[in-house]
C-alpha positions in Angstrom: -20.0 66.3 45.1 -20.8 65.4 41.9 -24.0 63.2 42.1 -23.2 60.0 40.8 -25.7 58.2 38.4 -27.8 55.5 39.8 -27.5 52.7 37.7 -30.6 50.8 38.4 -31.2 47.0 37.5 -34.1 45.3 37.1 -34.8 43.1 39.7 -34.4 39.1 39.0 -38.3 38.0 39.7 -36.9 34.2 39.3 -34.3 34.6 42.5 -37.0 36.6 44.3 -39.8 33.7 43.7 -37.2 31.1 44.5 -35.8 32.8 48.2 -39.7 33.2 48.6 -40.2 29.5 48.1 -37.4 28.5 50.1 -38.2 31.0 53.3 -38.3 29.5 56.6 -39.3 31.4 59.7 -36.7 31.5 62.6 -37.4 28.7 64.5 -38.1 31.4 67.7 -40.5 33.3 65.9 -42.9 30.5 65.5 -45.7 30.3 68.1 -45.3 28.0 70.5 -42.6 26.2 68.3 -41.2 24.2 71.4 -44.4 23.1 73.0 -46.0 21.9 69.8 -44.2 18.8 69.7 -46.0 18.1 73.3 -49.0 18.8 72.5 -50.7 15.3 73.6 -48.5 15.2 76.9 -49.6 18.7 77.8 -53.5 17.4 77.3 -52.9 13.9 78.8 -51.1 16.1 81.7 -54.2 18.4 82.1 -56.6 15.9 81.8 -55.2 14.4 85.3 -55.5 18.0 86.9 -51.6 19.0 86.9 -51.1 22.7 87.1 -49.7 24.7 84.2 -46.4 24.9 87.1 -45.9 21.3 87.4 -45.9 20.9 83.5 -43.7 23.1 83.2 -41.1 21.7 85.4 -41.4 18.2 83.8 -41.1 19.9 80.5 -37.8 21.5 81.9 -36.8 18.5 83.4 -36.8 16.9 80.1 -34.8 19.5 78.5 -37.5 21.7 77.1 -37.1 25.5 77.8 -40.4 26.9 78.2 -41.7 28.9 81.7 -45.0 28.4 83.8 -46.6 31.3 82.3 -45.9 30.3 78.5 -47.2 27.2 78.9 -50.0 28.7 80.9 -50.8 30.8 77.8 -50.4 27.6 75.8 -52.7 26.0 77.2 -55.1 28.8 77.2 -55.0 29.3 73.3 -54.0 26.1 72.1 -55.6 23.4 74.1 -59.1 25.8 75.6 -59.9 27.3 72.0 -59.2 30.7 72.1 -57.3 33.7 74.5 -60.7 34.3 76.7 -60.3 35.7 80.2 -62.5 36.4 82.8 -63.9 40.2 83.0 -65.2 42.1 85.4 -68.9 43.0 84.9 -69.7 46.2 85.8 -72.7 47.4 87.2 -75.2 49.2 84.9 -75.5 53.0 86.8 -79.0 53.3 85.3 -81.7 51.2 87.1 -83.4 48.8 85.0 -86.8 48.1 85.3 -86.3 44.5 87.0 -84.7 46.5 90.0 -87.0 47.4 92.8 -87.1 50.9 93.9 -86.7 51.3 98.1 -89.0 52.9 100.3 -89.0 56.7 100.6 -87.8 57.1 104.3 -90.0 57.8 106.7 -90.6 61.6 107.6 -89.0 62.3 110.9 -91.6 64.1 113.6 -90.4 67.8 114.7 -90.4 68.5 117.9 -91.2 72.5 118.7 -90.0 74.4 121.5 -89.4 78.0 121.8 -85.6 77.7 121.7 -85.9 75.8 118.1 -84.6 76.7 115.0 -87.0 77.4 112.5 -86.2 74.3 109.4 -84.7 76.3 107.0 -82.2 77.7 108.9 -78.8 76.1 108.4 -77.5 73.5 111.3 -74.7 73.6 113.5 -71.6 72.5 112.8 -69.5 70.2 114.9 -70.0 66.9 116.6 -73.9 65.9 117.2 -74.5 65.9 120.8 -78.1 65.8 121.8 -79.7 69.0 123.1 -81.0 68.0 126.5 -83.9 70.8 126.1 -84.8 68.8 123.5 -85.4 65.2 125.4 -88.6 64.4 126.6 -89.1 65.2 130.4 -87.8 62.5 132.5 -85.7 61.1 130.2 -81.6 61.6 130.4 -78.7 60.7 128.0 -76.7 57.8 129.3 
């Protein structure tokens, strides 16, 4: 294999400049190229509270290739002035000075009986069933 000598020709700057001047982007690459001619009609229909789905159907019936989503995007960007969307506002994790601090819970009154465990002992696991021996005399569990 003999490496072939590459002969490079200098670029023709005049042809390049001419090609740049005459360049036209593909019509499908222009954003909303098919909807821009109908801008006034879309604005008028939106002024009459027409939904984007209705506008898309009217345009399709009259030979415009589009969809409801495309018309809605056109409306958000071209008619409403930008691609703003509602965003969820998250609550702050740290409380601010304006927020009220909840009151402290009331202390629970301890009933001492000879069979009760000291407060530092672990509570029993399982269902919370009333202990009959802890109830005041004359009261029943219903």
